[in-house]
N, C-alpha and C positions, 0 to 999 in steps of 0.2 A: 235023274236029270241027264240029258244027253250032252255030249261035248258041244254040239251046235247051240244048244240052249244056253250053256255056260258062256259061249262066245257072244251070243246075242245079248245076254245080260250085261257082259262087260262093255259091249258097244253102247248099250242103253245108258250105262253109268257115265261113259265118256261123253255121250251126247248131252247128258244133263250138265256136265261140267262146262261144255262148250256153250250151252244155253245160258248158264250163269255168267260166263264171260261175255256173251253177247249183250245181256242186259246191263252188265257193268260198263261195257263199251258205250252203250246208249246213254247211260247216266254220265259218263265222262264226256261224251259229246256235248251234252247240255251245258257243262261247265268249262269246257276246253276252248281255247282260242283257235286251235287248229282243227276246225270242224271238218275240213275236207279229208284230212288224214284219218280222223276218227270215223268218218263215214265209210271210207275205203276199208278200214279194218272191220267195221260192222258188216259190210257186204261179204267180206271174206269169211267171217265167222258164220254168217247165215248159210253160205254155200257149204261149208264144212258140216254144219248141223244137218242140212238136207241130205248130204251124202251119207252121213252116219245113220240117219233114219232109214234110208233106202237099204243100206247094208243090213241093218237089224231086221227089217221086214223080209228081206231075201233069206236070211238065215232062219228066221222063224218059219217061213214058208217051206224051207227045205226039209222040214220034219215030216211032211205029209207022205 
């Protein structure tokens, strides 16, 4: 396994953690009175997740 593959795997694991946090944020939003703050946090986590997905794809593509 190459170093790039290892890094891509690490990013994928972080992405999963962010995804889990995103779903937890959505659940919290359903029961929280401060829906606007929860919504802003949800948007931020979604943006982070997309960035991580892109980084992982770029790293995996660099093996060609």
